[in-house]
N, C-alpha and C positions, 0 to 999 in steps of 0.2 A: 504182637510181641515186639518190643523195642530192641534195638541192637546197640551195643556199646563197643566202641573201638578204642583200644589201648595202643597208643603210639609211643614207642620207646627208642630214642637214639642210643646206640651202643658204641662205646669206646673204652677199651681197657677193662672189659667186664666179663671175660670168659669164665671166671669163677663165681659170678653172682647172677648173671642173667637167667640161668636155668631156675634158680630159686625164685626170682621175681615172677617168671612166667608160671611156675607151679602155684605160686600164691594167687595169681589171677584166676587160674583154672579152678582153684578150690573156693574162692570167694564169690564168684559170679552166681547170682540167684537163678533158680531153675526157670523162672518166668522170663528171664532175659537171654537173648542171644548175644554172642560176643565174637570179637576177632582181636588178635594181637599182631601189630605190625612192628617188627624189629628192623631198625635201620642201622646197618654197619657203616659207620662213618670212617671207613678205611682204618680200622683199629690195628695197631701193631701186634696184637696178640692173636690168639686162635678163636676169637669170638665168632667169626663167620662159620667155622666148623661146628660150633655149638648151636648156632642159629639153624644150620642145615639139619642137624639132628632133631631139633625141636620142631621144625617144619615137617619132617618125615613122621614124627610121632603124633602130631596133631595138625590136621588140615586147617584148623582155625588160626594157626600161627603162620604169618606171612613174613618172608625175609626179603630185604632189599639191601644190596651191596653197592655202595658208592665207589666210584673209581679213584677218588682221593679224599683227603680230609677237608670237607667243606664247612665244618663247624656244626654245633648243636642245633642252631636255629634253621639252617638249610636242611639238615637231616630231618627235623620235625616236619618241614614243609613237604619233603619227599614222602614221609609217612602219611601226612594228611591227604596227599594226592591219591593214595591207594585205598583209603578207608571209606566205608559207606555206612557207618553207624549213625543212629539218631543223636547220640551223645558221644563226644570224643574226649578221652582222658589222656593227658600227657603226664608222663612220670619218668623218673630217672632209672638207670640200669644198675645202680650200685646198692639197692636195697634200703637206702636212707629215706625214701619216700614210701611210707608204709602202705602196702597194697590192701591190708586188712581193714583200712579206714576209708577205702575209696568210696563206699556208699554214702559216707557223710558228705562228700563233694557231689555225688550224683543226685542225692536227694535234694540238696539245696538248689542245684541247677534245674531239677524237675519241678521244684516249687515255684520257679519264676525267674531265677537269676540267669542271665545270658551266659555268664562265666562264674563258676565257683572256684576260687583259688585258695589253696592251702597257705597257712602261715604257721610258723613254728615258734611258740613261746620260748622254747629252749633249743637252740640250734646246736647240732653236733658237728658242724664244720670246724676246720682248723681256723686259726686267727686270720690267715691270709684270705681264705674264702669268705670269712665273715666281713672283713673290710671290703672285699670286692662286692659282696652282696649289698652292703650299705651304700656304696657309691652307685651301684646299679639302681637301687631304690630311689636315690636322690635324682638321678638322671631320668628315670621313668616318670617321676612326678613333675620335674621342672621342664623337661624337654619334649616328652611325648604325650603328656596329658593324662597320666595315670591319676585317678582320684587320690587325694592326699591321705585319706583314711584306709587305703588299700595297700597291703603289703604284697609286693611282687615276688613270686616264686616260680619254680619250674614244674610244680605239681598242681594241675588244674583240670577242670572238666568244663566243656563248653558245648553249646548247641551246634547243630550242623550248619545253620545259616552263617554262624561266625566263621567256621572253617571255609565255607564257600567264598565268603568275602575276602578272607585272607589269601586264598589261592588266586585271586585276581591280581595280586602283586607278583609280577614276573621279573622284576629287576634284580640285579645282584645285591648283595649285602642285606639280606632280610634280618629283621629284628622283631621277634615275636611279640613282646609287650607293645611295641609301636603299632603292629598290625591289629592287635586286639583293641587298643584304645581308639584307633580310627574307625573301628566297627561299632563299638558299644561302650557305654559307661556304666551299664547295669552289671557291675562286678561285685561279688560278695566274698568276703574272707571267711574261711572255716579253720578253726584251731585244730591242728594235727600234731601228734607227737612225732618229733624227728628222731630217727634211729641212728645208731652208730654205723659208720661205713663197714660193710662186711669184709671187704678185701680190697687191696690196691690203694690207689690215691687218685685225687681229682685230676682230670685231664686239662683243667684250665691253668695255664701258665700266665705270668704277667703279660706277656705279649698277646696271648689270646684274649685276655680280659680287656686290654687296651683296644684291640681290634673290634671287640664286641661293642664297647662304648662308642667308638668312632662310628660304627654302623648305626647305632641308635640316634646320635645327634646330627649326623650328616644326611641320613636317609629320611628322617621323619620330623625334622625341626630346622627352622632357620634362625632360632634364637642365638646360636653362637655368632652368626653374622651380625645380628643386632648388638650383641655384646661388644664385638669388634668395632662397630660403628660408634657405640657409646664411649669405648675406651679411646678411640681416635679423637672424638670431640673433647674428652677430658684432657687429653694430652695437648690439644690445640689451645684450649683455654688456659691450661697451666703454663704453656710456653708464652702466651700473650701476657699473662700476669707477671711472669718472671721478667720478661723484657721490659714491661712498663715499670716495674719496681727498680730494675737496674738503671733505667733512664732517670727516674726521680732521684735515686741515690747519687747518681753522677752529677746532677744539677746541684744537689745539696752539698756534696763534697767533691769538687772537681779533682782533688788529688787522690781520690779512691782508686786503688788498683783493681782492675777487673780480674776475676778469679778464673784462671785457665782450668783448674781442676773441676770446678763446678760446670764449666762449659763442656768439658770432655764428658763428664758424667751425664749431662743432659743429652748430648749427642748420642751417647751409647744407649741411654734409656729409650729415647725416641726411635733410634735405629732398630733396637730390639723389638719394640712394639710394632714397627712397620713390617719387619720380617715375620713376626708372629702372625699378623693379620694376612700378609701375603701367603703364608703357608696354609692358613685356614681356608682362604679363598681357593688356593691351588688344590686342596684336598677335595673341596666341593666340585671343582671343575674336573678333576681326575675321575671322580666317581661318576659324574655325568657322562664323561667320555666312555668309561667302561660300560655303563648301562646302554648308551647309544650303540655300542658294538655288540649288544645282545649277549653279554657274558652270562653263562648259565648259572643259576642258583646252585645246581647240583648236576651230576652226571651219574646215571644208574648203570652199573656194570652188569649186574645179575639180579634176577628176581626169583623167588620161590613162592608158589601158591598165590601169586598176586597177578592182577590184570591191570591194563592201562586205563587211566581216565575215569576211575569210579566216582571220584568226588565231583567231577564235572557233570556226570550223566545222571546223578540221582538228586532228588529234591529232599 
C-alpha cells in the first residue's frame, strides 16, 4: 500500500482549512494510506485552534506550529520534514487548489513524472496576484532553470526522493521552485480548474512577494551578478564612446561649449548604476553572512501527532 502525504501551509485560513482537510479525507482511495500535515505559519487568526481540533478528530492529521511567520516556502519544508509518504502533495489552505482533482496529479506522477504540477487555464486570483504569478514564472524560468514549457504553481505532487533532496538544503531563504529544479527537470503540467477563494484574502503582500523573488534569484542563481557585470561593461563602453565623440567634436569645432547638463546627467546615471550594483552585491554578501550564522529556516513551537526526522529516516 502506498502512502500519500498532503502538506498544507496555513495562514489566515481558520474558515477554510477544515473544508480542505474534509475534502482530502473523502477523496483518498481505499487502497491508499494518507496523512495530512498542517503547518501554522504563525497565522494571526485562530487557525491553530482549528488544527488542534482536526488533529484530535483524526490521528492521520498532524499539526505543526511555527514560532513566527517564516513564509510559505519555509513552512512547506517544515511539513516535508515530518512526512513519510511515497508521494507528497503540496496544496493551498484557501480551497482554490481543488482537492477533488488531486488524483490527476498523483496519477501523472505515478506514471513516471518526478513532479506533476498543476496549471490553471483560468486563474481566479485577483489582478495583483496574477501579476505576481507572472513575474514569479519569468523568474523561475530565467533564473532557477524551470523548463520553459512548465507553468510554476503551488499545487503539485512529487516523489519522495525529490523531497529528500530538497531537505538537504539547510540554509535560510528557501525557494521551492529552485529546490525542485536543482533536483529534477522531469516535471509535467496537468490542467486543473482553479476555484474561487472561499474566504478571506491572500497573505502575500507586495513586500512578501519581493522577498520571495529575492530569495529565488539570490539563493539559486548568479545571473543577476552577471547582468550587473554586463551593465557595467555597457556603461564603460558608452562612457568611452561619449568621451571620444566629445574630443572629436572639440577638434572639429574648437569654440563648442561643453555641456554641463549632459555631464551631470552622465555622472548621475553612472553613479546610480554603481550604487545599484553595490546594493546587489551587498544583498548576496548579507545573505551569505546570515547563512554562515546558521539562521534557521523555521522554528517549531509545537507539534501534534508528529514525530521528528521522519523524512530523513525513511527511503
